[in-house]
mmCIF file of the N, C-alpha and C atoms, coordinates in Angstrom:
data_MODEL
# 
_entry.id   MODEL 
# 
loop_
_atom_site.group_PDB 
_atom_site.id 
_atom_site.type_symbol 
_atom_site.label_atom_id 
_atom_site.label_alt_id 
_atom_site.label_comp_id 
_atom_site.label_asym_id 
_atom_site.label_entity_id 
_atom_site.label_seq_id 
_atom_site.pdbx_PDB_ins_code 
_atom_site.Cartn_x 
_atom_site.Cartn_y 
_atom_site.Cartn_z 
_atom_site.occupancy 
_atom_site.B_iso_or_equiv 
_atom_site.pdbx_formal_charge 
_atom_site.auth_seq_id 
_atom_site.auth_comp_id 
_atom_site.auth_asym_id 
_atom_site.auth_atom_id 
_atom_site.pdbx_PDB_model_num 
ATOM 1   N N  . MET A 1 1  ? 22.053 47.447 77.131 1.00 0.00 ? 1  MET A N  1 
ATOM 2   C CA . MET A 1 1  ? 20.863 47.473 76.299 1.00 0.00 ? 1  MET A CA 1 
ATOM 3   C C  . MET A 1 1  ? 21.213 46.784 74.971 1.00 0.00 ? 1  MET A C  1 
ATOM 4   N N  . ASN A 1 2  ? 20.374 45.806 74.588 1.00 0.00 ? 2  ASN A N  1 
ATOM 5   C CA . ASN A 1 2  ? 20.657 45.103 73.335 1.00 0.00 ? 2  ASN A CA 1 
ATOM 6   C C  . ASN A 1 2  ? 20.118 45.886 72.139 1.00 0.00 ? 2  ASN A C  1 
ATOM 7   N N  . LEU A 1 3  ? 20.413 45.396 70.954 1.00 0.00 ? 3  LEU A N  1 
ATOM 8   C CA . LEU A 1 3  ? 20.070 46.099 69.725 1.00 0.00 ? 3  LEU A CA 1 
ATOM 9   C C  . LEU A 1 3  ? 18.561 46.296 69.579 1.00 0.00 ? 3  LEU A C  1 
ATOM 10  N N  . THR A 1 4  ? 17.791 45.270 69.853 1.00 0.00 ? 4  THR A N  1 
ATOM 11  C CA . THR A 1 4  ? 16.334 45.372 69.733 1.00 0.00 ? 4  THR A CA 1 
ATOM 12  C C  . THR A 1 4  ? 15.785 46.454 70.655 1.00 0.00 ? 4  THR A C  1 
ATOM 13  N N  . GLU A 1 5  ? 16.263 46.490 71.874 1.00 0.00 ? 5  GLU A N  1 
ATOM 14  C CA . GLU A 1 5  ? 15.815 47.513 72.826 1.00 0.00 ? 5  GLU A CA 1 
ATOM 15  C C  . GLU A 1 5  ? 16.187 48.917 72.351 1.00 0.00 ? 5  GLU A C  1 
ATOM 16  N N  . ARG A 1 6  ? 17.371 49.059 71.780 1.00 0.00 ? 6  ARG A N  1 
ATOM 17  C CA . ARG A 1 6  ? 17.793 50.370 71.265 1.00 0.00 ? 6  ARG A CA 1 
ATOM 18  C C  . ARG A 1 6  ? 16.907 50.813 70.106 1.00 0.00 ? 6  ARG A C  1 
ATOM 19  N N  . ILE A 1 7  ? 16.584 49.879 69.232 1.00 0.00 ? 7  ILE A N  1 
ATOM 20  C CA . ILE A 1 7  ? 15.713 50.213 68.099 1.00 0.00 ? 7  ILE A CA 1 
ATOM 21  C C  . ILE A 1 7  ? 14.349 50.649 68.603 1.00 0.00 ? 7  ILE A C  1 
ATOM 22  N N  . ILE A 1 8  ? 13.781 49.888 69.517 1.00 0.00 ? 8  ILE A N  1 
ATOM 23  C CA . ILE A 1 8  ? 12.455 50.215 70.064 1.00 0.00 ? 8  ILE A CA 1 
ATOM 24  C C  . ILE A 1 8  ? 12.481 51.575 70.745 1.00 0.00 ? 8  ILE A C  1 
ATOM 25  N N  . LYS A 1 9  ? 13.520 51.832 71.530 1.00 0.00 ? 9  LYS A N  1 
ATOM 26  C CA . LYS A 1 9  ? 13.642 53.113 72.237 1.00 0.00 ? 9  LYS A CA 1 
ATOM 27  C C  . LYS A 1 9  ? 13.661 54.271 71.240 1.00 0.00 ? 9  LYS A C  1 
ATOM 28  N N  . ASN A 1 10 ? 14.431 54.126 70.176 1.00 0.00 ? 10 ASN A N  1 
ATOM 29  C CA . ASN A 1 10 ? 14.526 55.191 69.182 1.00 0.00 ? 10 ASN A CA 1 
ATOM 30  C C  . ASN A 1 10 ? 13.231 55.361 68.394 1.00 0.00 ? 10 ASN A C  1 
ATOM 31  N N  . VAL A 1 11 ? 12.587 54.263 68.059 1.00 0.00 ? 11 VAL A N  1 
ATOM 32  C CA . VAL A 1 11 ? 11.340 54.349 67.303 1.00 0.00 ? 11 VAL A CA 1 
ATOM 33  C C  . VAL A 1 11 ? 10.264 55.046 68.135 1.00 0.00 ? 11 VAL A C  1 
ATOM 34  N N  . LYS A 1 12 ? 10.233 54.788 69.410 1.00 0.00 ? 12 LYS A N  1 
ATOM 35  C CA . LYS A 1 12 ? 9.233  55.408 70.284 1.00 0.00 ? 12 LYS A CA 1 
ATOM 36  C C  . LYS A 1 12 ? 9.356  56.929 70.325 1.00 0.00 ? 12 LYS A C  1 
ATOM 37  N N  . THR A 1 13 ? 10.539 57.450 70.048 1.00 0.00 ? 13 THR A N  1 
ATOM 38  C CA . THR A 1 13 ? 10.731 58.903 70.093 1.00 0.00 ? 13 THR A CA 1 
ATOM 39  C C  . THR A 1 13 ? 10.278 59.597 68.814 1.00 0.00 ? 13 THR A C  1 
ATOM 40  N N  . LEU A 1 14 ? 10.010 58.806 67.778 1.00 0.00 ? 14 LEU A N  1 
ATOM 41  C CA . LEU A 1 14 ? 9.605  59.375 66.494 1.00 0.00 ? 14 LEU A CA 1 
ATOM 42  C C  . LEU A 1 14 ? 8.103  59.663 66.462 1.00 0.00 ? 14 LEU A C  1 
ATOM 43  N N  . PRO A 1 15 ? 7.718  60.632 65.644 1.00 0.00 ? 15 PRO A N  1 
ATOM 44  C CA . PRO A 1 15 ? 6.278  60.840 65.448 1.00 0.00 ? 15 PRO A CA 1 
ATOM 45  C C  . PRO A 1 15 ? 5.672  59.614 64.751 1.00 0.00 ? 15 PRO A C  1 
ATOM 46  N N  . GLU A 1 16 ? 4.379  59.449 64.892 1.00 0.00 ? 16 GLU A N  1 
ATOM 47  C CA . GLU A 1 16 ? 3.720  58.259 64.361 1.00 0.00 ? 16 GLU A CA 1 
ATOM 48  C C  . GLU A 1 16 ? 3.935  58.094 62.859 1.00 0.00 ? 16 GLU A C  1 
ATOM 49  N N  . SER A 1 17 ? 3.932  59.182 62.116 1.00 0.00 ? 17 SER A N  1 
ATOM 50  C CA . SER A 1 17 ? 4.124  59.072 60.662 1.00 0.00 ? 17 SER A CA 1 
ATOM 51  C C  . SER A 1 17 ? 5.494  58.468 60.336 1.00 0.00 ? 17 SER A C  1 
ATOM 52  N N  . LYS A 1 18 ? 6.511  58.803 61.126 1.00 0.00 ? 18 LYS A N  1 
ATOM 53  C CA . LYS A 1 18 ? 7.848  58.247 60.915 1.00 0.00 ? 18 LYS A CA 1 
ATOM 54  C C  . LYS A 1 18 ? 7.912  56.794 61.394 1.00 0.00 ? 18 LYS A C  1 
ATOM 55  N N  . GLN A 1 19 ? 7.149  56.471 62.417 1.00 0.00 ? 19 GLN A N  1 
ATOM 56  C CA . GLN A 1 19 ? 7.084  55.089 62.883 1.00 0.00 ? 19 GLN A CA 1 
ATOM 57  C C  . GLN A 1 19 ? 6.493  54.192 61.791 1.00 0.00 ? 19 GLN A C  1 
ATOM 58  N N  . VAL A 1 20 ? 5.524  54.724 61.064 1.00 0.00 ? 20 VAL A N  1 
ATOM 59  C CA . VAL A 1 20 ? 4.931  53.983 59.952 1.00 0.00 ? 20 VAL A CA 1 
ATOM 60  C C  . VAL A 1 20 ? 5.994  53.738 58.885 1.00 0.00 ? 20 VAL A C  1 
ATOM 61  N N  . GLU A 1 21 ? 6.818  54.729 58.608 1.00 0.00 ? 21 GLU A N  1 
ATOM 62  C CA . GLU A 1 21 ? 7.901  54.563 57.634 1.00 0.00 ? 21 GLU A CA 1 
ATOM 63  C C  . GLU A 1 21 ? 8.893  53.491 58.089 1.00 0.00 ? 21 GLU A C  1 
ATOM 64  N N  . VAL A 1 22 ? 9.205  53.491 59.369 1.00 0.00 ? 22 VAL A N  1 
ATOM 65  C CA . VAL A 1 22 ? 10.122 52.484 59.916 1.00 0.00 ? 22 VAL A CA 1 
ATOM 66  C C  . VAL A 1 22 ? 9.508  51.096 59.751 1.00 0.00 ? 22 VAL A C  1 
ATOM 67  N N  . LEU A 1 23 ? 8.231  50.979 60.061 1.00 0.00 ? 23 LEU A N  1 
ATOM 68  C CA . LEU A 1 23 ? 7.546  49.693 59.907 1.00 0.00 ? 23 LEU A CA 1 
ATOM 69  C C  . LEU A 1 23 ? 7.560  49.239 58.448 1.00 0.00 ? 23 LEU A C  1 
ATOM 70  N N  . ASP A 1 24 ? 7.283  50.150 57.537 1.00 0.00 ? 24 ASP A N  1 
ATOM 71  C CA . ASP A 1 24 ? 7.324  49.811 56.110 1.00 0.00 ? 24 ASP A CA 1 
ATOM 72  C C  . ASP A 1 24 ? 8.701  49.308 55.705 1.00 0.00 ? 24 ASP A C  1 
ATOM 73  N N  . PHE A 1 25 ? 9.733  49.973 56.204 1.00 0.00 ? 25 PHE A N  1 
ATOM 74  C CA . PHE A 1 25 ? 11.095 49.579 55.873 1.00 0.00 ? 25 PHE A CA 1 
ATOM 75  C C  . PHE A 1 25 ? 11.431 48.200 56.449 1.00 0.00 ? 25 PHE A C  1 
ATOM 76  N N  . ILE A 1 26 ? 11.002 47.947 57.664 1.00 0.00 ? 26 ILE A N  1 
ATOM 77  C CA . ILE A 1 26 ? 11.232 46.633 58.289 1.00 0.00 ? 26 ILE A CA 1 
ATOM 78  C C  . ILE A 1 26 ? 10.544 45.539 57.477 1.00 0.00 ? 26 ILE A C  1 
ATOM 79  N N  . GLU A 1 27 ? 9.304  45.792 57.059 1.00 0.00 ? 27 GLU A N  1 
ATOM 80  C CA . GLU A 1 27 ? 8.578  44.804 56.266 1.00 0.00 ? 27 GLU A CA 1 
ATOM 81  C C  . GLU A 1 27 ? 9.248  44.590 54.913 1.00 0.00 ? 27 GLU A C  1 
ATOM 82  N N  . TYR A 1 28 ? 9.769  45.663 54.327 1.00 0.00 ? 28 TYR A N  1 
ATOM 83  C CA . TYR A 1 28 ? 10.506 45.546 53.066 1.00 0.00 ? 28 TYR A CA 1 
ATOM 84  C C  . TYR A 1 28 ? 11.751 44.676 53.255 1.00 0.00 ? 28 TYR A C  1 
ATOM 85  N N  . LEU A 1 29 ? 12.511 44.917 54.317 1.00 0.00 ? 29 LEU A N  1 
ATOM 86  C CA . LEU A 1 29 ? 13.722 44.143 54.566 1.00 0.00 ? 29 LEU A CA 1 
ATOM 87  C C  . LEU A 1 29 ? 13.403 42.668 54.792 1.00 0.00 ? 29 LEU A C  1 
ATOM 88  N N  . ARG A 1 30 ? 12.320 42.392 55.521 1.00 0.00 ? 30 ARG A N  1 
ATOM 89  C CA . ARG A 1 30 ? 11.928 41.006 55.768 1.00 0.00 ? 30 ARG A CA 1 
ATOM 90  C C  . ARG A 1 30 ? 11.539 40.327 54.457 1.00 0.00 ? 30 ARG A C  1 
ATOM 91  N N  . SER A 1 31 ? 10.777 41.025 53.626 1.00 0.00 ? 31 SER A N  1 
ATOM 92  C CA . SER A 1 31 ? 10.355 40.484 52.335 1.00 0.00 ? 31 SER A CA 1 
ATOM 93  C C  . SER A 1 31 ? 11.556 40.217 51.435 1.00 0.00 ? 31 SER A C  1 
ATOM 94  N N  . LYS A 1 32 ? 12.496 41.146 51.422 1.00 0.00 ? 32 LYS A N  1 
ATOM 95  C CA . LYS A 1 32 ? 13.708 40.993 50.614 1.00 0.00 ? 32 LYS A CA 1 
ATOM 96  C C  . LYS A 1 32 ? 14.516 39.782 51.078 1.00 0.00 ? 32 LYS A C  1 
ATOM 97  N N  . ALA A 1 33 ? 14.647 39.612 52.377 1.00 0.00 ? 33 ALA A N  1 
ATOM 98  C CA . ALA A 1 33 ? 15.395 38.478 52.926 1.00 0.00 ? 33 ALA A CA 1 
ATOM 99  C C  . ALA A 1 33 ? 14.717 37.160 52.551 1.00 0.00 ? 33 ALA A C  1 
ATOM 100 N N  . GLU A 1 34 ? 13.384 37.131 52.596 1.00 0.00 ? 34 GLU A N  1 
ATOM 101 C CA . GLU A 1 34 ? 12.649 35.920 52.224 1.00 0.00 ? 34 GLU A CA 1 
ATOM 102 C C  . GLU A 1 34 ? 12.841 35.594 50.749 1.00 0.00 ? 34 GLU A C  1 
ATOM 103 N N  . ARG A 1 35 ? 12.796 36.622 49.897 1.00 0.00 ? 35 ARG A N  1 
ATOM 104 C CA . ARG A 1 35 ? 13.010 36.396 48.457 1.00 0.00 ? 35 ARG A CA 1 
ATOM 105 C C  . ARG A 1 35 ? 14.412 35.847 48.205 1.00 0.00 ? 35 ARG A C  1 
ATOM 106 N N  . GLU A 1 36 ? 15.400 36.436 48.855 1.00 0.00 ? 36 GLU A N  1 
ATOM 107 C CA . GLU A 1 36 ? 16.782 35.987 48.675 1.00 0.00 ? 36 GLU A CA 1 
ATOM 108 C C  . GLU A 1 36 ? 16.951 34.544 49.152 1.00 0.00 ? 36 GLU A C  1 
ATOM 109 N N  . GLU A 1 37 ? 16.293 34.213 50.259 1.00 0.00 ? 37 GLU A N  1 
ATOM 110 C CA . GLU A 1 37 ? 16.371 32.842 50.772 1.00 0.00 ? 37 GLU A CA 1 
ATOM 111 C C  . GLU A 1 37 ? 15.695 31.874 49.804 1.00 0.00 ? 37 GLU A C  1 
ATOM 112 N N  . ASN A 1 38 ? 14.552 32.270 49.253 1.00 0.00 ? 38 ASN A N  1 
ATOM 113 C CA . ASN A 1 38 ? 13.861 31.415 48.289 1.00 0.00 ? 38 ASN A CA 1 
ATOM 114 C C  . ASN A 1 38 ? 14.709 31.193 47.044 1.00 0.00 ? 38 ASN A C  1 
ATOM 115 N N  . ILE A 1 39 ? 15.364 32.232 46.568 1.00 0.00 ? 39 ILE A N  1 
ATOM 116 C CA . ILE A 1 39 ? 16.229 32.103 45.396 1.00 0.00 ? 39 ILE A CA 1 
ATOM 117 C C  . ILE A 1 39 ? 17.374 31.137 45.698 1.00 0.00 ? 39 ILE A C  1 
ATOM 118 N N  . ALA A 1 40 ? 17.964 31.285 46.871 1.00 0.00 ? 40 ALA A N  1 
ATOM 119 C CA . ALA A 1 40 ? 19.072 30.405 47.250 1.00 0.00 ? 40 ALA A CA 1 
ATOM 120 C C  . ALA A 1 40 ? 18.612 28.950 47.309 1.00 0.00 ? 40 ALA A C  1 
ATOM 121 N N  . TRP A 1 41 ? 17.438 28.703 47.875 1.00 0.00 ? 41 TRP A N  1 
ATOM 122 C CA . TRP A 1 41 ? 16.915 27.338 47.943 1.00 0.00 ? 41 TRP A CA 1 
ATOM 123 C C  . TRP A 1 41 ? 16.598 26.807 46.554 1.00 0.00 ? 41 TRP A C  1 
ATOM 124 N N  . ASN A 1 42 ? 16.053 27.654 45.677 1.00 0.00 ? 42 ASN A N  1 
ATOM 125 C CA . ASN A 1 42 ? 15.746 27.211 44.314 1.00 0.00 ? 42 ASN A CA 1 
ATOM 126 C C  . ASN A 1 42 ? 17.013 26.801 43.572 1.00 0.00 ? 42 ASN A C  1 
ATOM 127 N N  . VAL A 1 43 ? 18.054 27.598 43.694 1.00 0.00 ? 43 VAL A N  1 
ATOM 128 C CA . VAL A 1 43 ? 19.330 27.275 43.042 1.00 0.00 ? 43 VAL A CA 1 
ATOM 129 C C  . VAL A 1 43 ? 19.895 25.983 43.612 1.00 0.00 ? 43 VAL A C  1 
ATOM 130 N N  . PHE A 1 44 ? 19.845 25.849 44.928 1.00 0.00 ? 44 PHE A N  1 
ATOM 131 C CA . PHE A 1 44 ? 20.349 24.632 45.570 1.00 0.00 ? 44 PHE A CA 1 
ATOM 132 C C  . PHE A 1 44 ? 19.551 23.411 45.114 1.00 0.00 ? 44 PHE A C  1 
ATOM 133 N N  . SER A 1 45 ? 18.233 23.547 45.079 1.00 0.00 ? 45 SER A N  1 
ATOM 134 C CA . SER A 1 45 ? 17.371 22.440 44.682 1.00 0.00 ? 45 SER A CA 1 
ATOM 135 C C  . SER A 1 45 ? 17.652 22.014 43.250 1.00 0.00 ? 45 SER A C  1 
ATOM 136 N N  . LEU A 1 46 ? 17.748 22.973 42.356 1.00 0.00 ? 46 LEU A N  1 
ATOM 137 C CA . LEU A 1 46 ? 18.016 22.667 40.954 1.00 0.00 ? 46 LEU A CA 1 
ATOM 138 C C  . LEU A 1 46 ? 19.386 22.023 40.785 1.00 0.00 ? 46 LEU A C  1 
ATOM 139 N N  . SER A 1 47 ? 20.380 22.565 41.453 1.00 0.00 ? 47 SER A N  1 
ATOM 140 C CA . SER A 1 47 ? 21.722 21.987 41.316 1.00 0.00 ? 47 SER A CA 1 
ATOM 141 C C  . SER A 1 47 ? 21.776 20.586 41.916 1.00 0.00 ? 47 SER A C  1 
ATOM 142 N N  . SER A 1 48 ? 21.017 20.345 42.980 1.00 0.00 ? 48 SER A N  1 
ATOM 143 C CA . SER A 1 48 ? 20.970 19.000 43.564 1.00 0.00 ? 48 SER A CA 1 
ATOM 144 C C  . SER A 1 48 ? 20.269 18.026 42.627 1.00 0.00 ? 48 SER A C  1 
ATOM 145 N N  . ALA A 1 49 ? 19.186 18.489 41.999 1.00 0.00 ? 49 ALA A N  1 
ATOM 146 C CA . ALA A 1 49 ? 18.434 17.629 41.082 1.00 0.00 ? 49 ALA A CA 1 
ATOM 147 C C  . ALA A 1 49 ? 19.257 17.292 39.841 1.00 0.00 ? 49 ALA A C  1 
ATOM 148 N N  . MET A 1 50 ? 20.081 18.216 39.383 1.00 0.00 ? 50 MET A N  1 
ATOM 149 C CA . MET A 1 50 ? 20.848 18.033 38.153 1.00 0.00 ? 50 MET A CA 1 
ATOM 150 C C  . MET A 1 50 ? 22.221 17.398 38.398 1.00 0.00 ? 50 MET A C  1 
ATOM 151 N N  . ARG A 1 51 ? 22.586 17.204 39.650 1.00 0.00 ? 51 ARG A N  1 
ATOM 152 C CA . ARG A 1 51 ? 23.908 16.690 39.975 1.00 0.00 ? 51 ARG A CA 1 
ATOM 153 C C  . ARG A 1 51 ? 24.151 15.349 39.287 1.00 0.00 ? 51 ARG A C  1 
ATOM 154 N N  . GLY A 1 52 ? 25.244 15.241 38.599 1.00 0.00 ? 52 GLY A N  1 
ATOM 155 C CA . GLY A 1 52 ? 25.628 14.009 37.938 1.00 0.00 ? 52 GLY A CA 1 
ATOM 156 C C  . GLY A 1 52 ? 25.104 13.882 36.514 1.00 0.00 ? 52 GLY A C  1 
ATOM 157 N N  . MET A 1 53 ? 24.127 14.691 36.143 1.00 0.00 ? 53 MET A N  1 
ATOM 158 C CA . MET A 1 53 ? 23.556 14.568 34.811 1.00 0.00 ? 53 MET A CA 1 
ATOM 159 C C  . MET A 1 53 ? 24.506 15.025 33.719 1.00 0.00 ? 53 MET A C  1 
ATOM 160 N N  . GLU A 1 54 ? 25.424 15.928 34.063 1.00 0.00 ? 54 GLU A N  1 
ATOM 161 C CA . GLU A 1 54 ? 26.356 16.414 33.045 1.00 0.00 ? 54 GLU A CA 1 
ATOM 162 C C  . GLU A 1 54 ? 27.302 15.303 32.573 1.00 0.00 ? 54 GLU A C  1 
ATOM 163 N N  . ASP A 1 55 ? 27.443 14.256 33.361 1.00 0.00 ? 55 ASP A N  1 
ATOM 164 C CA . ASP A 1 55 ? 28.322 13.146 32.994 1.00 0.00 ? 55 ASP A CA 1 
ATOM 165 C C  . ASP A 1 55 ? 27.590 12.045 32.232 1.00 0.00 ? 55 ASP A C  1 
ATOM 166 N N  . GLU A 1 56 ? 26.256 12.129 32.159 1.00 0.00 ? 56 GLU A N  1 
ATOM 167 C CA . GLU A 1 56 ? 25.487 11.098 31.468 1.00 0.00 ? 56 GLU A CA 1 
ATOM 168 C C  . GLU A 1 56 ? 25.647 11.222 29.955 1.00 0.00 ? 56 GLU A C  1 
ATOM 169 N N  . LYS A 1 57 ? 25.729 10.072 29.320 1.00 0.00 ? 57 LYS A N  1 
ATOM 170 C CA . LYS A 1 57 ? 25.811 10.057 27.862 1.00 0.00 ? 57 LYS A CA 1 
ATOM 171 C C  . LYS A 1 57 ? 24.407 10.222 27.296 1.00 0.00 ? 57 LYS A C  1 
ATOM 172 N N  . THR A 1 58 ? 24.267 11.081 26.306 1.00 0.00 ? 58 THR A N  1 
ATOM 173 C CA . THR A 1 58 ? 22.966 11.324 25.710 1.00 0.00 ? 58 THR A CA 1 
ATOM 174 C C  . THR A 1 58 ? 22.724 10.369 24.537 1.00 0.00 ? 58 THR A C  1 
ATOM 175 N N  . PRO A 1 59 ? 21.493 9.888  24.382 1.00 0.00 ? 59 PRO A N  1 
ATOM 176 C CA . PRO A 1 59 ? 21.190 9.012  23.246 1.00 0.00 ? 59 PRO A CA 1 
ATOM 177 C C  . PRO A 1 59 ? 20.890 9.801  21.967 1.00 0.00 ? 59 PRO A C  1 
ATOM 178 N N  . TYR A 1 60 ? 20.949 11.124 22.045 1.00 0.00 ? 60 TYR A N  1 
ATOM 179 C CA . TYR A 1 60 ? 20.583 11.970 20.915 1.00 0.00 ? 60 TYR A CA 1 
ATOM 180 C C  . TYR A 1 60 ? 21.815 12.553 20.229 1.00 0.00 ? 60 TYR A C  1 
ATOM 181 N N  . THR A 1 61 ? 21.632 12.895 18.946 1.00 0.00 ? 61 THR A N  1 
ATOM 182 C CA . THR A 1 61 ? 22.693 13.537 18.181 1.00 0.00 ? 61 THR A CA 1 
ATOM 183 C C  . THR A 1 61 ? 22.204 14.916 17.737 1.00 0.00 ? 61 THR A C  1 
ATOM 184 N N  . ILE A 1 62 ? 23.057 15.663 17.093 1.00 0.00 ? 62 ILE A N  1 
ATOM 185 C CA . ILE A 1 62 ? 22.697 16.982 16.580 1.00 0.00 ? 62 ILE A CA 1 
ATOM 186 C C  . ILE A 1 62 ? 21.607 16.867 15.510 1.00 0.00 ? 62 ILE A C  1 
ATOM 187 N N  . ASN A 1 63 ? 21.583 15.763 14.806 1.00 0.00 ? 63 ASN A N  1 
ATOM 188 C CA . ASN A 1 63 ? 20.552 15.552 13.781 1.00 0.00 ? 63 ASN A CA 1 
ATOM 189 C C  . ASN A 1 63 ? 19.152 15.425 14.390 1.00 0.00 ? 63 ASN A C  1 
ATOM 190 N N  . ASP A 1 64 ? 19.060 14.973 15.617 1.00 0.00 ? 64 ASP A N  1 
ATOM 191 C CA . ASP A 1 64 ? 17.764 14.859 16.286 1.00 0.00 ? 64 ASP A CA 1 
ATOM 192 C C  . ASP A 1 64 ? 17.179 16.230 16.585 1.00 0.00 ? 64 ASP A C  1 
ATOM 193 N N  . LEU A 1 65 ? 18.004 17.251 16.600 1.00 0.00 ? 65 LEU A N  1 
ATOM 194 C CA . LEU A 1 65 ? 17.536 18.605 16.899 1.00 0.00 ? 65 LEU A CA 1 
ATOM 195 C C  . LEU A 1 65 ? 16.993 19.327 15.679 1.00 0.00 ? 65 LEU A C  1 
ATOM 196 N N  . LYS A 1 66 ? 17.328 18.833 14.506 1.00 0.00 ? 66 LYS A N  1 
ATOM 197 C CA . LYS A 1 66 ? 16.890 19.504 13.284 1.00 0.00 ? 66 LYS A CA 1 
ATOM 198 C C  . LYS A 1 66 ? 15.430 19.183 12.992 1.00 0.00 ? 66 LYS A C  1 
ATOM 199 N N  . GLU A 1 67 ? 14.714 20.207 12.592 1.00 0.00 ? 67 GLU A N  1 
ATOM 200 C CA . GLU A 1 67 ? 13.310 20.036 12.254 1.00 0.00 ? 67 GLU A CA 1 
ATOM 201 C C  . GLU A 1 67 ? 13.188 19.760 10.756 1.00 0.00 ? 67 GLU A C  1 
ATOM 202 N N  . THR A 1 68 ? 12.432 18.743 10.422 1.00 0.00 ? 68 THR A N  1 
ATOM 203 C CA . THR A 1 68 ? 12.244 18.406 9.005  1.00 0.00 ? 68 THR A CA 1 
ATOM 204 C C  . THR A 1 68 ? 10.765 18.483 8.660  1.00 0.00 ? 68 THR A C  1 
ATOM 205 N N  . PHE A 1 69 ? 10.483 18.841 7.400  1.00 0.00 ? 69 PHE A N  1 
ATOM 206 C CA . PHE A 1 69 ? 9.100  18.958 6.940  1.00 0.00 ? 69 PHE A CA 1 
ATOM 207 C C  . PHE A 1 69 ? 8.849  18.000 5.803  1.00 0.00 ? 69 PHE A C  1 
# 
């Protein structure tokens, strides 16, 4: 018996109210995994976009950052 079958077998033995809790937990885990995957892709995307920029020479100096009135 594989893992999915074991989970289904055990869930079927629970009262419906507990089955709802199991479903809520499964949906929470899926949502968490999706968020983590999105974060990983965002970090990868940003690092790919910025790759090599740290070696570029900037045309600006510290004086360009000062605000004058």
